[in-house]
N, C-alpha and C positions, 0 to 999 in steps of 0.2 A: 839218653831220650831224644825221639825224633817225632815231629809233627808234620804232616804233609799238608798240601794244598793240592789236591789230586784233580779237581775239576774247576772250569772257569767259574768265577764267582763261588769257589771254596767247595761246593758239593751239588749234588743232583737237585736240591731243593732250592738252589740260588739264594743260599742264606748270606754269603759274605762274612760268615762268622768263623772265629777261631776260638778254640777252647784254652788257648795259651795265656798265661799269667806273668810270666816273667818280666815282661815289659807292662807296667802298670801305672796307676796314678800318681805312685809315690816317686817312681824314678824316670819317667818318660822324659823329663826335661834334661836327661843326661843322654839321650840318643845322639849318635854321632855317626857320620858317613864312614863305612869301612871298607867299601870297595865300589868300583863302577865296572860295568862290561860295555864296551863300546863296539858294535859289530864292524864298524868301519867298512861297509857294504855298498855305500853310494857311489854310483858312477861319476866320473868327472863331469862337473858342470850342472849336476842334478840339484833342483831345489829341495829342501828339507820338507817333510811331510808330518801331519799329526801321528803320534805314536800312541795308540790305545790299547796296546796288549796287556792283558792280565795274565801273568805267567803262571804255569802250573809247577808244582814241586813234588817230586816222588823220589824216595830212596835217596835224598841227598843230591837229586839232579833237578835243575831248573830246565823246563822246555818252554821256549818262548819263540814268537816271531819278531822280526825286526821291522822298523818302519818301511823298510823296502820290502817286506814279505818274504824274506829269507827266513829259515827255521835252524834255531840252534839249541844244542845241549849245554848246559853251563854249570860248573861245579857250584853248589849252592853255598858253600863255605868261602870260597875264594874269588868267584866271579870269573874263574879260567874257563876258556872254551874247550868243550869236550869234542863236538863236532858240528858242522854246519852243513845245511843244505840249500842249494840255489835252485829253486824250480824253473828259473828263466835262463839257465845255462849261460851266465854272463851278459845277458841282455838286459835292458833297462828295467823292464817288469815294474813291481811295485803294487800299490794300493792297499787301502785300509784293511787291517785284519786284527782282531782281538785276542788271538790266541789259538792254541791248539788243543786236541782232544786226545786223551790216553786210554787204551785198551790193552787189556793182558788176560791171557789163557793159554793153556795147553804148552807151557814152558817157553812162552815167547811174549813181547810186548811191543805194541805198535803205536806210533805216532801218526795220526789222521789230521790232515789240514786241508786248507783250500788255498789256491793260487790261481789268479785268472778264473777261466770257467772250469777248473778240473778239481777233483778231489784226490789227494795223494794219501799212500800208506808207506811209513818209513819204519824200519827197525829202530826200535827206541835206544838200544845199545850202540848202534854203529852209525845211525843216520843214513843207511844204504836204503835205496828205494826197494820196495818188495814187488818183484817183477810178476808174481802171481795175481796181484790185486789189480782188478780192471783190465785194462789194456796196457801192459808194461808199466804198471805201478800206478796208474791213474785212471779215473772216471771222468768222462765228459759230460758236465752237468748241464750243457746246452741240449742234450739229447733226453727222450723221453717225456716231453712237455707237451707234445700234441702240436707243435709248430715247428716250422722250418728252423733248425738248429743254427743256420748260418744267417739268420735274420735278427737273432736277439743276443743279448749277453746275460749271462746268470753269473754272478761274482759273490758268492757269501762271504760277509765280514766278520760274523760271529762263530765261534766253535759250534759244532754238532754236540749232541748229548748221547751217551751211551745206555742203550737198553739190551741187555743180555748180549747177543752177538751182533747187534746193528748199531749203526750211527744213524741218528736221526737229525736230518739237515733242513734249514731253512735257507734263504738266498737273499741278496740284494739284486735288484733289477733295475732297469732305466726308470727314470721318472717321466718319461715322454709317452706320447699317444700310443706308440708302437711297442711299449714294453712288453717283455715276457709276462707270462702268469706267474704268480709266486707259489705254486704249489709246494707242499711239504713232502719230502722223500725220506725214505728209510733204505739204508744199503747195508749189505752184510760187510762186517769188517774184516772178514777173511777172503772173500772173493770180489767184492765190490759189485755184486749183481744188486739190482734194485729189489726191495723186499716188499715195499707197498708205497702207494702215492695218495695223498689227500688233496683232492682239488679245490682249492681255495675260491676259485671262481667256478661254481658248480656247472656241470655238464648236463645235457638233457636227462631228465629222470632222477636226478639228484636232488636232494634237499636244498633248497635255496635258489633253485634255477629260476622260480618264478620272480625272484627280486630284481633281475635284470632284463632287458630287452631280449627277445628270443635267441638271437644270433650273439650275444655280447661275448659269450666263451670264446668265440672264434677270433675276436679282434681286440678284446680288453686284456690289460695286464696288471700288475701290481698285485695287491692283497697279500703281500709277502711277509714271512717271517724273517726279519733281518736283524733283530735285536736279541735272539737267543730265546731259550725255554727252560722250564723248570720241569722236574720228573718226579711223580710219587712213585717210588720204586716198589712199594708194598702194594699199592692198588694196580699198578701197571697203566697209569695214566700219564700223559704228557700234556703239558700246558703252553700252549704256543700264542703269543700275541701277534696280531697281523697288522700290516700297514694298510694305507689307503690305496685304493684303485686309481689307475692312471686315466687321464691326466689328472694330477693332484687338484688343481684348482678350477677345473671345468668339466662339467659331467654331462652335457646335453646328449652325448652319444651312449650314456649309460643310465637313463632315467631308472629309478627305483631305489630301494634301500641298499643294495649291492652287497649282499653276503657273499663272502666271509669278510670282506674289507672292514678294517677296525676293529676287528672282534677278538675276543679271547676264544680260542678253541681248545676244548679237553678232547683228546684222541686216545684211543686204546693204543698204547704203545707197541704192542704185538702185531697189530693189524692196520692201523690208520683208520680204523672206523670213529666217527664222531660219537662221542659221548654225550657232550653238551657244549652250547656256545653262549656267549652274549655280546652283542654289538654296542660299542660304546659311542659310535657316530655313525648316523645313518647317511648315505650319499655324500661321502666326505669332499668338501670343497675346500680345505684349509691344510691339507697335508698333516692331519692330525694322527699320524701313525701311532701305534702303542709301541713305545720306543725302548722298552727294557724288559727282560725277562720277570715273570712275576715271582713271588717269594711264596713259599708254602709255611703258613703260619698256624698257631693256635689262638682263635678268639673266645672269649667269654662273654655269653649274653643270656640275660635272664638266669643266671646262675648255673648255665651250661657251658661247658667247654666244647668248641666245634673245630674240626680240623678244617681250615680254609685255605684260600689262595688269594693273596693280596696283590692287587694289579695297580700300579701306578700309571699316570698318562700325561701327555703333553698339555691338556687341558687344566691340569693340576686337580683332577678328581683322584680320590684314593678308593677303588672298588674292592669290595670283599665278598666272596663268594663261597658257599659250602663246596668244599673240595669235591665230593661225590656227585652231587646232584646239580651243581651250578646256581642253585637258589641264592638269591642276594641275602647277605647277612642282615642289611637294613634295606628299607625300601628304596626303590628307584623309580622317578616319576617322569613320565614324558610330559614335556612342556614345550609351548609354541615357541617357535623361533622366528627371526626375520626372513622374509622371501628374499629370493633372487631378483636382481634388476637387469641382468644380462639376457638378452633375447636368446631364446630357445633353452635356457637353463630352467630347471625346476628343483628349487631346495627342497629336501624333505622338510614337511611342516612342523616336526617336533623332533626334539632330541632327548636322550635320557639324562636326568639330572638325580644324582644320589642325594638322599636326604641326610646321610651321615657317612663318613666323616666330613668335616669342613674341608673346603680347598685349601691346599698348602701353599699356593700361590694366588696372587690376584687375577681376577678374570674380568676382562672389560677395562677399557680406559676411558676415564671421564676427566673433565676439565679440573676437577678438584684433586685429582691425582696427578696432574702434570707436575713437572720437577720444580722443586723450590731451592735448589743449591745456590741460585742467584736470579736477580731480576732479568739478566741477559739471557740466561738459559731458558727461563719460563717463557720470555717474549719470543725466543726464537723458534720455540715449538708452538706456542698458542696459535699463532697466524696459520700454520699449516694444519693443526688440528682441527680447526674450524672449518677447513675445506674438505675433510674427508669424512667418511662414512665411520661412525664409532657406535654400533648399535648393541654392543655385547658380544658375548661369547661366540655365537654362531652366526655372526653377520656375513653374508656372502660378499665375495669381492665384486667391485664393479670398476668402470675407467676413472672414476674420480679419486680412487684410492680408499681402501678399508683398512682401519686400524685393528691388528690382531693383539690380543693379550689374553693368555699366553701365546706367543709366537710359535713358529714352526719347530723351535728348538725348546719348547716347554717353557713353564712347568717342568716336568720330570724329563730326564736326559737318559742316554743309552746306558750309562753306568747302573743304572736301577737302585735298589734299596739294600740295605743290611738289616738282617733280623737276629736279635739276641734272644734265644729260646728260654734263657733264665728269667728275664724280666718281661718278656713280651713285648719288648720297645722294637719299633721299625724306624729306621732312620732313613730320611729321604732328603735329597738335595733338591732344590727348586729353583727355577730361573724367573726374573722378573724383567723380561725383555721384550718390549713391545715391538712389532713389525709392522711393515706396510705391504698390502697386496694390492696390486693394480692390474686389471686385465685389459689387453689391447688386442685387437683383431689381428690375427697374424697374416702376413703375405699381402697387406695393402700398402704399397711402395709409395712414399711421398711424392707430391708434385714438385717439379722444380728441375733446374739443369744442374748435374752434379758429375764430377768425376767418380770413378768406383772408389778411389781412396776417401774423397769426401762423404760419399753415401755411407761406406762401411764406418767411418768415424761416427756418424749419426746412428747407425744401427748399434755400434758399440756402446754410445752414451744412452741409448734407450734400453737395451737389454742387459748390458754386461758392466757397466761401471759401478753398479752398487757392490758387487762382490770383487772385481778385479781392479777397482781404483781408477781414479782420473788419468793417472799415468802409468797404467797397466802393471802398477807395482804388486798388486795382490796383498793377501794377509794370511794370517794362520789357517783360514777356513779354504782360501782360494789361491791357487799358484800365481806367481807372477807371470806376466805375459811378454815382459820385455826381453828381446833379444831371442824371441820364440825361435826363429829359423835356426838357431845353434842347437836346439834341442829336439825339435819335432818336424817331420817332413810336412809338406802341405796337405798331402792325402790324409795323414794321420791325424792332423789338426783339424780337418773339416769333419772328419768321422767323429772325432770326440765330440764336435759341437752338435751334430746333427743327433747322435746316440744320447748324449749325456755322459757324465762322468761324476762319480761321487755325489755330492749334493747338487750338482749342476743339472736342471732338467734338459732334456734333449729338444733342440730347435729344428725339428724335422719338418717343419711347415714352411720353411723359407723358399722364396722364389729362386730361380737361377740367378737373377741380378743380386738378391741378398747375398746368396752364397759366395758369389765372385767379389762382391763389396767387402765382406768381412774378412775375407782372406787378402784383399789388397791392402786393407788397414793394417791388420796384424802382421802382415810380412812387409810393409812400407812399399808398396808398389801402387800401380794404377793411378797416378797422379795426373796422367794426360788423356786416358781414354774417357769419354763421356759415356754414362749410362744411358743406353737406349730407351726409348719409351715405348711399350708394346701397344698395339692397336686394341687389342683385347686383353687388358690386363688381368692377371689371375685374381680371382675373388677369393675372400677369406673362407679357410676351412675349419677355422676354430679359434679359439682365444689362447694367448699366453700371459703368464704372470711377469710383466716387465720388471718388477721390483722384487722377484722371488728371493726370499732369504734376506732382505735389507732390512737393518733395524731402524727404528724411530729414534733418532738421536738429536741432542741439542747441538748448538754451534761448535762446541768444543768436542764433540764425539762421545758424549756420555748419555746413557738412556733418558728418554724423555719422561721417565716416571719419577715419582718421588722414591727416594730409598726405602728399604733395602732393595739393591739390584739382584741378589742372590741370597738364599736362605739354606739352612740345615735345620730340620724338623725330626723330632721325636714323638712318633704315634704310639700310644700303649693299646696294643691288641686286646689286652685283658680288661682295661677300664673303659675304652672307647674315648678316650680323652688324648689330646696333644699335651705331652708334659713340657715341652719347651720348643721354642723357635729362636734361633740367633742367626745374625747376618753372616754369610760365608763370601770370603774374599773382601779385599780392600783397595781402594784408591785413596791414600792418605791425604792427598792434596784437596779431596772432595768431603772429607769427614766435617760434619755439622758439630759433632761432639768429640772431643779428643779421644775418649775411650770407646766409642761406639763405631764399628766397622761399618762401610758403606753397602758392603755386599758386592758380588760381580757375578757376571755370567759364569757357568761352571760346566765344564763337559768331563764325564767320568763319574764314578761313584765312591761310597764309602765302604768301609768294612768296620766289624765290630769284634772286640775281643772279651774274653772272660776277665781280662785285667782291667776291666772297666773303662776301656777307651774306644772312641771312634776316630779312625783315621781317614783323612781324606785331603787330596790335593784339589785337583779339578780346575782351579780359578785361573784367570788370566793374569794374576799378579804373580804366579809362578812360585807360589808358596805351597808348603806341605804342613799340615797342621793335625793336631790330636786334641780331642775334646773329651771332657768327662761325659760318660754315656748318660749318668743320672741327672746332671744338672745344666749340661750344654756349654760349661765354662771351657774357654780355650786354656790347654795345660802346655803346650808345645807348639812351637812354629820354627820353621826353617826355610831357607832359600834353595830353589833347586837350579840346576844348570840349565834350565829351559821349562816349558810349560809341562805340568804333571797331568796331562788330561787322559789319565788312565786310572783304573781301580787298582789299588794296592794289593800285595799279597803278603802274608806273613807265615812263617813256618819255623820249626826248631831242628837243627842239626847238630849232633855231638853235644847237648845240652845248652846250646845258645840259640836265643830267639832272634831270628831277622826280619826285617821289614823291607820289602823292595817295591820299587815302583818304575814303570817305563815313562821316560822323560823325552819329550818331544825335542828334536834338534834345532840347530840355528843354521844361519847361513854358514858360519865358520865351521859347524860339525853337523853336516845334514843328516847323518845317521840316526842320531838320537843316542840314549843311552839307557841301561838299567842301573838304577842307583840302589845301594844296599845301606841300610841303618841298623845299627845295634848298640847295646849298652856296653860301656868299656869292660874289658876283660878284668877278672878279678874282683 
């Protein structure tokens, strides 16, 4: 008996569900590690990166990307490599990638995936590149966007979705002012020719154009589908959640609601024509991207079952819409929200608030919600809290600092939800990690006499230290900058700083002095040369969030909010109620009650099985866990060799059910690994 996992998140509906029952409530505690696949493809001296791949499994073969963005076919029973493909021809390469897409037809099968700004097609049996696809096996995704292809970068992180003989693809783009537009495109899986394009930033004559300044489509980017999609194959509708327009935290140059930023768009999968849309955040100033594929579910209301689409959000709202019409299942009310205080900014006066279901994570930080793990912890955050703005969910940033809860990491994360069609339960992991956003004018150099190295140090401590650390040591989300010269050339480093990379926004508003100074600091130079003062200094051309993606933490580095710091939730689509909520993750040293976990920030998502189990890793404590899907009781827990910041996969080959997960590497093993678990034989 065999059971595959042929699509990212299990199937086109993004269910993350498996009908397998061999591993179940009664025996899950017997799971054991049976093999590991280590790609061993990291160049010498490279730092490890997060490994977020959700491998697919077809015909006893695993197809996966590595943390270095190479592609592998692996025997699903043994973890033995069948073939590998390096799109970078031995060069450093890399970049976040959550998996690949499989297509078969006419006696052939293809693996489609992205690396850098290219879409590739490989022979699924051999791993050989298919030369007839695109130009010598690849399609340049910087093309056909209506902008100079050499001025932008487009690097999809999440696999596309197959409809007939097309692959429908979103993209990751820069977070800076000069980002590429996030248009959704479909390509022929046979030839690589573009079949259609949907403009997520409408052009003249298109619906939604009036929600922007007249020329915004020429200079604004973002509104991109970086998180993946769901497809109703019977109706021929693809559902794509979109991110925020750029720049993420300041929008004076894009006054208006900014469709289709932060919208769920339902498109005709064959043509790319808009069927319906719903915008969850108007004129986003918080980087409240829609972070995960929606789930196609069945809800029950007033005794009637409705085919619906369930959408999770960073704001911790769960939205439910009629799949065909886009009509909300429950009323959504526009409510007044706080105004902006930054000169030139015009925040949208209202935002949509679903009346039901209740949020799955807390929204807005108040004094009574501040941490209570100790008097010292509370005192360490209370003084800072009183100096910052904390006006609820949609309080815009200002120079004094604004508390965000949920933060830019959610609420919901990129791993999305898992849906059990038998019980109607939808499983959602949520974060409770407050952040701080602080806007400063860019390009205003400080007064005083500095060497370039000293000025660069000041610049680093203003813009970079919250992610890369006081000593340039970095963390799991941000690379170390120590000994940078041994890994990157100066030109490549400056290019990354200006364009942005991964979660880092681009700093493309720097003056020449600032560019020279930050390079002097990072490369330990410029300790004698004094920064010249310009007679006519450059004036600011915009604002930048100088604390972007920084947590609000206590003096020991724990979240500034009361526990739990992360949760797993079960929402019943048939009753309209949450069945349970439990903490997800644990810091044992901070437990207030011995048998109640603290919760922890989590990246990645759950899967659910007919065996009555919800499997999820995701947390910073590097554990892999199984929960009873009916009660939320934890039934199994094991240590991983690194962070399990990926969504698991389960499948059956030769009558044995396996559970695999991509595990982030370490300094000692920067490539990461795929770890496989199964019940003992016999």
